[in-house]
Backbone as a ProteinNet text record, in pm:
[ID]
protein_1_A
[PRIMARY]
MMIEEPKQDINYYIQSYYGELMAFVLGRIHSRTSAADIVQETFLRFLSNKDKKSVQNPRAYLYRIAGNLVIDESRKHAAQGEYIVQDAILKNIKDTVIHGEQVLEGRQRLRFMAIAIEELPPRCRQVFRMRKVELRPVEDIMESLGISRNMVEKHLRRALIHCRHRVVEMELGKRN
[TERTIARY]
91.1	2.5	72.5	53.4	125.2	56.2	181.8	143.5	139.5	42.3	49.8	120	201	253.3	136.3	109.8	13.7	35.7	-35.4	-15.9	-110.6	-72.5	-118.3	-242.2	-235.7	-340.2	-466.5	-606	-700.1	-752.6	-743.9	-765.9	-719.6	-550.8	-530	-626.2	-642.1	-731.9	-885.3	-932	-1076.8	-1064.7	-976.6	-967.1	-931.7	-856.2	-816.1	-937.3	-986.7	-1097.3	-1252.1	-1277.9	-1417.2	-1518.7	-1470.1	-1559.5	-1584.8	-1448.7	-1484.1	-1550	-1539.2	-1590.4	-1747.9	-1787.9	-1932.5	-1990.1	-1933.2	-1966	-1967.2	-1886.2	-1916.5	-1987.7	-2035.8	-2162.9	-2290.6	-2285.8	-2411.9	-2461.1	-2361.9	-2369.6	-2457.1	-2454.8	-2495.2	-2631	-2605.3	-2756.3	-2851.6	-2801.7	-2894	-2972.8	-2899.2	-2976.8	-2854.1	-2853	-2736.8	-2717	-2816.3	-2806.8	-2727.6	-2810	-2736.8	-2598.8	-2576.7	-2426.4	-2316.3	-2363.8	-2282.4	-2249	-2374.3	-2365.3	-2248.5	-2241	-2175.6	-2023.8	-1983.5	-1864.2	-1807.2	-1901.5	-1845.3	-1790.5	-1890.8	-1862.3	-1726.7	-1701.3	-1601.6	-1477.7	-1469.6	-1335.2	-1331.9	-1437.6	-1399	-1348.6	-1418	-1321.5	-1198.2	-1159.9	-1013.3	-966.6	-1020.4	-912.7	-895.8	-999.7	-1003	-903.9	-840.5	-777.9	-633.9	-601	-470.3	-341	-358.8	-239.5	-244.1	-226.5	-240	-96.2	-11.8	107	101.7	-7	-22.1	-92.7	-139.4	-234	-146.9	-129.7	-43.6	-107.6	-198.6	-274.7	-401.4	-392	-523.2	-646.4	-632.1	-740.1	-822.3	-764.6	-814.3	-887.4	-825.6	-889.1	-991.6	-997.7	-1116.2	-1256.7	-1200.1	-1308.2	-1357	-1273.7	-1334.6	-1408.6	-1387	-1467.7	-1566.8	-1601.3	-1696.3	-1839.7	-1748.9	-1811.8	-1893.6	-1802.1	-1872.9	-2005.8	-1977.5	-2058.5	-2187	-2205.9	-2291	-2389.8	-2298.6	-2363.4	-2450.3	-2349.2	-2446.8	-2569.4	-2573.9	-2679.9	-2817.2	-2732.7	-2867.5	-2912.5	-2819	-2916.4	-2986.7	-2951.9	-3040.6	-3178.5	-3157.3	-3300.2	-3361.8	-3324.7	-3370.7	-3447.3	-3391.9	-3442.4	-3598.5	-3574.2	-3681.7	-3771	-3747.5	-3854.8	-3869.2	-3764.8	-3752	-3659	-3643.5	-3617	-3521.5	-3401.4	-3341.3	-3360.2	-3432.2	-3460.8	-3398.4	-3374.7	-3334	-3397	-3302.1	-3423.9	-3485.4	-3411.9	-3482.4	-3633.1	-3634.6	-3759.8	-3867.3	-3807.7	-3887.7	-3970.6	-3908.2	-3942.7	-4022.4	-4009.1	-4080	-4224.9	-4238.3	-4369.6	-4488.7	-4549.6	-4695.9	-4828.3	-4899.8	-5019.9	-5095.3	-5076.8	-5143.6	-5310.6	-5361	-5500.9	-5566.3	-5672.5	-5764.2	-5866.8	-5916.8	-6031.6	-6171.3	-6286	-6405.3	-6445.7	-6383.1	-6423.4	-6324.4	-6224.8	-6126	-6173.9	-6216	-6281.9	-6419.6	-6514.4	-6610.6	-6549	-6457.2	-6412.4	-6322.3	-6265.3	-6212.9	-6316	-6443	-6546.2	-6603.7	-6634	-6698.6	-6614	-6468.6	-6394.7	-6390.5	-6402.2	-6407.8	-6517	-6663	-6799.7	-6774.3	-6715.8	-6661	-6596.9	-6505.7	-6422.4	-6470.3	-6586.2	-6647.9	-6743.4	-6790.6	-6900	-6813.1	-6727.1	-6636.2	-6585.1	-6537.6	-6508.7	-6635.8	-6735.7	-6859.8	-6879.4	-6854.9	-6879.4	-6782.5	-6692.3	-6588.7	-6662	-6601.4	-6634.1	-6622.1	-6685.6	-6666	-6512.9	-6447	-6316.6	-6222.2	-6264.5	-6158.6	-6158.6	-6286.6	-6308.8	-6236.2	-6259.6	-6210	-6057.8	-5972.1	-5827.1	-5815.6	-5877.7	-5845.9	-5857.3	-5958	-5999.7	-5883.4	-5837.2	-5730.2	-5592	-5552.3	-5453.5	-5432.8	-5506.3	-5543.9	-5579.1	-5688.6	-5755.5	-5696.3	-5679.7	-5635.6	-5487.9	-5412.9	-5240.9	-5209.5	-5279.5	-5209.9	-5092.8	-5017	-4906.2	-4959.6	-4910.8	-4951.7	-4956	-4829.3	-4857.7	-4964.3	-4988.2	-5134.1	-5261.8	-5265.8	-5393.4	-5372.2	-5268.3	-5255.5	-5281.1	-5236	-5285.3	-5429.6	-5481.5	-5616.7	-5704.5	-5680.5	-5775.9	-5741.6	-5634.9	-5601.3	-5552.8	-5509	-5489	-5357.7	-5318.3	-5144.4	-5127.4	-4982.8	-4935	-4995	-4971.7	-4998.2	-5179.3	-5283.2	-5390.8	-5409	-5342.9	-5355.2	-5329.1	-5207.7	-5174.1	-5269.1	-5335.7	-5432.1	-5554.2	-5601.1	-5701.6	-5687	-5557.5	-5532.8	-5496.4	-5456.9	-5440.8	-5612	-5674.5	-5811.9	-5901.3	-5857.9	-5921.8	-5886.3	-5740.3	-5720.9	-5747.8	-5713.8	-5781.6	-5908	-6008.3	-6144.8	-6185.8	-6109.4	-6136.9	-6102.7	-5979.6	-5920.1	-6026.5	-6056.4	-6148.8	-6269.2	-6338.7	-6479.3	-6459.2	-6348.4	-6377	-6368.2	-6264.6	-6267	-6384.5	-6467.8	-6585.5	-6695.4	-6688.1	-6808	-6766.9	-6630.6	-6588.4	-6625.1	-6600.9	-6634.6	-6775.7	-6851.3	-6998.7	-7089.8	-7010	-6998.4	-7045.9	-6933.9	-6889.3	-6970.1	-7006.5	-7129.8	-7288.8
-136.5	-13.6	127.8	216.5	326	455.8	514	610.7	746.3	835.6	953.4	1049.4	1149.7	1237.7	1367.2	1399.8	1502	1639.6	1703.7	1827.5	1934.1	2055.1	2163.9	2237.4	2204.3	2286.7	2191.4	2239.9	2159.6	2132.8	2240.7	2210.2	2059.8	2042.3	1927.9	1796	1807.9	1702.5	1703.9	1805	1816.3	1767.5	1782.9	1815.8	1617.9	1580.7	1440	1326.7	1403.2	1280.8	1330.1	1433.9	1489.6	1375.2	1349.5	1249	1111.6	1062.4	936.8	936.5	1030	1041	1081.3	1130.2	1158.9	1021.4	958.9	829.1	740.5	710.8	664	694.4	814.3	875.2	853.6	858.5	837.2	703.1	597.4	455.4	425.1	524.5	498.2	552.4	667.7	765.4	761.9	769.9	794.5	932.8	1042.6	1162.7	1271.6	1298.5	1388.5	1517.1	1553.3	1673.4	1652.2	1561.5	1525.8	1474.2	1403.1	1358.5	1471.8	1594.3	1699.1	1771.6	1776.6	1846.7	1758.5	1616.9	1550.8	1556.3	1548.5	1568	1694.5	1807.5	1931.7	1933.4	1891.7	1891	1785.4	1723	1589.8	1702.3	1740.6	1870.2	1969.1	2001.7	2109.1	2052.5	1978.3	1890.1	1841	1783.2	1769.1	1889.5	1990.4	2146.2	2161.2	2155.2	2190.5	2143.6	2021.1	1947.9	2022.5	2055.7	2130.8	2038.4	1937.6	1847.4	1756.4	1837.4	1758.4	1633.9	1696.8	1588.1	1453.3	1474.2	1328.2	1229.4	1278.2	1184.7	1137.6	1006.7	932.6	894.7	905.7	846.1	926.1	1042	1156.6	1123.1	1009.3	936.2	874.8	767.7	699.9	791.9	859.3	1004.3	1046.6	1079	1153.3	1029.3	904.6	830.1	799	799.5	754.4	885.6	1014.4	1125.1	1112.1	1095.7	1064.6	974.3	854.3	755.3	779.4	839.5	866.7	1004.5	1082.7	1154	1094.1	1030.5	908.3	874.4	782.1	739.4	854.6	956.5	1052.1	1104.1	1118.3	1157.7	1028.4	913.9	791.8	818.3	818.6	828.7	942.7	1065.8	1204.3	1139.4	1092.6	1074	963.5	873.5	738.6	790.5	897.2	948.9	1000.2	1078.6	1179.1	1097.7	937.4	861.2	908.1	967.6	990.2	868.5	887.4	796.1	881.1	822.9	933.5	864.1	970.8	868.5	958.8	892.6	966.7	1066.3	1207.4	1284.6	1266.8	1216.2	1167.4	1074.4	1011.1	945.1	1022.1	1127.8	1208.8	1282.7	1324.8	1400.5	1355.2	1205.4	1124.4	1074.4	1095.3	1059.8	1099	1011.7	1055.4	1063.8	1130.2	1127.3	1002.6	920	808.4	798.8	955.1	910.5	866.1	753.3	716.7	802.7	840	927.1	843	875.7	810.7	762.4	818.5	781.6	673.8	673	550.4	458.3	464.9	309.2	272.1	353.4	318.7	256.9	282.8	217.4	74.7	77.3	-32.6	-133.2	-93.1	-202.9	-242.5	-153.2	-176.1	-294.6	-248.3	-344.4	-504.6	-473.4	-624.5	-683.8	-607	-700.2	-731.3	-661.4	-706.7	-853.4	-842.2	-954.9	-1084	-1065.7	-1164.2	-1197.9	-1151.8	-1187.7	-1276.3	-1206.5	-1278.5	-1418.5	-1436	-1555.8	-1643.6	-1614.8	-1705.5	-1766.8	-1658.2	-1709.2	-1848.7	-1859	-1966.7	-2125.7	-2193.4	-2347.4	-2400.4	-2475	-2501.1	-2559.7	-2640.9	-2666.5	-2589.2	-2490.3	-2370.5	-2310.6	-2261.2	-2163.2	-2242.8	-2381	-2429.6	-2412.6	-2424.3	-2425.9	-2258.8	-2173	-2015.7	-1997	-2059.2	-2014.8	-2071.9	-2192	-2295.9	-2183.6	-2144.7	-2088.1	-1942.2	-1880	-1726.2	-1670.9	-1752.5	-1690.8	-1742.7	-1909.9	-1999.5	-2003.5	-1933	-1946	-2094	-2151.1	-2312.9	-2333	-2391.8	-2432.4	-2533.9	-2547.3	-2597.4	-2742.4	-2774.2	-2930.8	-2991.1	-2875.2	-2907.4	-2935.3	-2840.3	-2857.7	-2989.1	-3013.2	-3123.4	-3248.2	-3252.6	-3375.9	-3367.2	-3256.5	-3253.4	-3281.8	-3247.4	-3252.9	-3376.9	-3400.7	-3556	-3490	-3389.5	-3349.7	-3308.1	-3288.9	-3270.4	-3111.6	-3072.6	-2927.1	-2861	-2941.2	-2859.9	-2819.4	-2902.9	-2873.7	-2776.3	-2795.8	-2655.8	-2506.9	-2552.9	-2404.8	-2350.4	-2435.3	-2400.5	-2351.4	-2418.6	-2340.3	-2215.2	-2211.9	-2067.8	-1968.9	-2019.9	-1911.6	-1876.1	-1970.7	-1923.6	-1839.9	-1898.6	-1785.6	-1644.8	-1649.1	-1502.1	-1417	-1470.3	-1424.2	-1392.6	-1484.5	-1462.6	-1332.5	-1336.9	-1238.4	-1091	-1092.2	-975.9	-924.7	-985.8	-960.3	-903.6	-963	-955.4	-818.6	-799.9	-704.1	-572.2	-552.4	-452.5	-426.7	-529.7	-538.7	-475.4	-489.1	-431.2	-316	-288.5	-132.2	-28	-79.1	20	13.9	-90.2	-100	14.6	-16	103.5	244.1	274.4	408.6	471.5	372.9	403.8	410.6
11.7	5.2	-7.2	-114.5	-120.3	-12.9	70.6	136.6	99.1	91.5	-0.6	115.4	69.9	148.6	160	282.8	294.8	232.6	144.2	90.1	162.2	163.4	227.7	144.6	0.6	-64.1	-76.7	-25.5	-29.4	-165.4	-255.3	-395.6	-486.6	-422.1	-446.1	-411	-278.9	-258.1	-291.9	-317.9	-403.5	-518.6	-627.8	-757.8	-754.2	-673.4	-688.9	-622.8	-512.5	-425.3	-436.6	-501.7	-492.3	-568.4	-676.8	-766.9	-701.7	-665	-594	-449.8	-380	-249.5	-292.2	-356.7	-436.5	-451.5	-554.4	-561.4	-435.2	-346.1	-230.6	-147.1	-131.8	-41.2	-134.3	-226.8	-314.1	-309.1	-311.1	-304	-161	-80.5	56.9	129.5	44.8	99.1	-62.5	-172.3	-289.8	-278.5	-217.6	-242	-280	-395	-491.3	-385.3	-332.1	-275.8	-128	-60.6	76.1	54.8	-51.9	-75.4	-104.7	-202.7	-180.8	-66.5	5.5	125.7	236.8	226.7	328.4	266	124.2	37.1	104.4	112.1	136.8	278	336.3	517.6	550.3	436.3	446	438.6	337.6	282.3	415.5	452	557.1	681.9	700.8	845.7	829	691.2	667.5	657.9	626.4	629.9	758.4	843.4	984	1095.3	1021.4	1092.3	1091.6	1230.5	1260.9	1239.7	1294.9	1250.3	1142	1022.6	897.9	883.6	907.3	922.3	970.1	1063.9	1121.6	1070.1	943.7	875.9	747.9	790.1	686.9	554.8	541.6	418.2	406.4	332.2	350.2	262.8	191.3	119.4	215.1	262	375.2	479.5	498.7	601.8	565.8	423.3	371.8	377.3	331.8	342.8	465.5	558.1	692.6	755.3	716	746.4	694.8	536	469.2	545.3	542.3	607.2	760.5	788.4	979.3	960.4	802.1	815.1	749.8	667.2	600.9	730.2	811.4	928.5	998.7	1038.7	1129.2	1048.5	932.8	838.5	836.1	840	866.2	980.4	1085.9	1207.1	1235.4	1187.7	1201.5	1144.9	1040.2	941.6	991.3	1071.8	1127	1277.2	1335.4	1443.2	1395.9	1288.1	1278.2	1178.9	1210	1104.1	962.3	919	771.6	694.7	564.4	464.3	376.5	367.1	244.7	120.2	37.6	-106.6	-244.5	-316.2	-450.6	-482.5	-522.4	-587.3	-702.4	-782	-889.4	-852.5	-794.7	-756.3	-704.9	-618.3	-566.8	-665.1	-783.8	-889.8	-974.7	-973.5	-1096.6	-1041.9	-920.9	-826.8	-914.2	-952.1	-1039.8	-917.1	-941.1	-877.3	-888.8	-789.1	-749.4	-710.3	-684.1	-655.4	-768.1	-728.9	-835.3	-783	-932.8	-904.4	-989.1	-925.5	-936.2	-1084.8	-1179.8	-1292.5	-1328.7	-1276.8	-1321.3	-1235.6	-1122.6	-1039.3	-1124.7	-1172.7	-1279.5	-1391.9	-1454.7	-1592	-1575.3	-1408.1	-1380.5	-1352.5	-1283.6	-1277.8	-1376	-1488.3	-1608.6	-1692.3	-1683.4	-1746	-1661.5	-1532.6	-1491.4	-1525	-1513.2	-1568.1	-1708.3	-1790.5	-1923.4	-1928.7	-1848.3	-1847.8	-1799.9	-1682.1	-1617.3	-1719.1	-1811.4	-1903.5	-2024.9	-2062.8	-2123.4	-2064	-1974.3	-1931	-1943.7	-1900.8	-1859	-2032.3	-2126.1	-2276.8	-2303.8	-2243.6	-2295.6	-2291.7	-2348.6	-2333.7	-2202.5	-2134.6	-2023.5	-1993.6	-2050.5	-2025.1	-2018.3	-2146.9	-2152.1	-2038.1	-1995.3	-1905.8	-1761.9	-1716.5	-1607.4	-1625.6	-1733	-1727.9	-1711.6	-1774	-1748.3	-1586.9	-1544.4	-1379.8	-1301.8	-1340.8	-1273.5	-1263	-1360	-1418.1	-1382	-1411.4	-1408	-1283.5	-1209.8	-1087.2	-977.3	-969.6	-886.3	-839.1	-959.6	-1000.1	-979	-1044.3	-1018.2	-1102.9	-1104.7	-1207.7	-1318.2	-1412.9	-1554.3	-1531.5	-1436.7	-1405.4	-1290	-1226.7	-1142.6	-1214.6	-1333.8	-1426.4	-1523.1	-1550.2	-1615.3	-1560.8	-1402.7	-1360.4	-1296	-1290.9	-1222.2	-1345.2	-1444.2	-1566.7	-1626	-1629.4	-1710.1	-1874.8	-1907.1	-2012.1	-2020	-2154.5	-2192.8	-2168.4	-2147.2	-2148.3	-2237.1	-2369.6	-2502.1	-2520.9	-2446.1	-2435.7	-2349.1	-2228.3	-2137	-2212.5	-2261.2	-2317.7	-2413	-2523.5	-2612.1	-2549.4	-2417.9	-2372.5	-2323.7	-2270.8	-2210.6	-2329.9	-2424.1	-2541.6	-2612.2	-2606.9	-2702.2	-2580.1	-2443.5	-2348.8	-2369	-2351.3	-2377.9	-2486.2	-2593	-2718.9	-2708.8	-2654.2	-2661.8	-2536.2	-2433.6	-2357.8	-2403.5	-2438.9	-2501.9	-2604.4	-2704.2	-2794	-2759.3	-2659.2	-2627	-2555.5	-2465.3	-2367.7	-2456.6	-2536.6	-2670.6	-2722.5	-2782.9	-2840.7	-2737.2	-2629.9	-2511	-2492.4	-2473.4	-2450.5	-2602.2	-2716.8	-2800.6	-2826.8	-2782.3	-2811.3	-2699.3	-2589.1	-2445	-2486.6	-2576.7	-2610	-2747.4	-2818.8	-2942.5	-2899.8
[MASK]
++++++++++++++++++++++++++++++++++++++++++++++++++++++++++++++++++++++++++++++++++++++++++++++++++++++++++++++++++++++++++++++++++++++++++++++++++++++++++++++++++++++++++++++++

């Protein structure tokens, strides 16, 4: 391991280590704003160390300061019941409020789907329900009904095509 000679110029350390310290901190807190604050505070604490000559490895010392600041930041947010979230996620959160019209449309679509399922031939409807409603594995359906994998897949394909077609037809009929 190579030990770096401490230099007096803080600009040297900022130019040399800012990027990697930022990546290090971002990997732990996921907030670009908080990470920038922590890295800045890291350099301020490093600069305020009056005994720089005793620091044998400035890079390791910077990482230690940054790591401790990340821990402090995490404790602070945990104590407040907050979570550090990526800035990008916060900016991209969409309105998740479901409006009455959306609820009605969803219910109507479910009614259309139920009608379409009831229109299926009995065996096809049974396979569809076992797989899509009861979430049973194909092997279980094969064994329960005594049919091949190929037949299970044919029934499912037929059911899905029929349901998709009928739901679209009913939606178009409703609008006309």
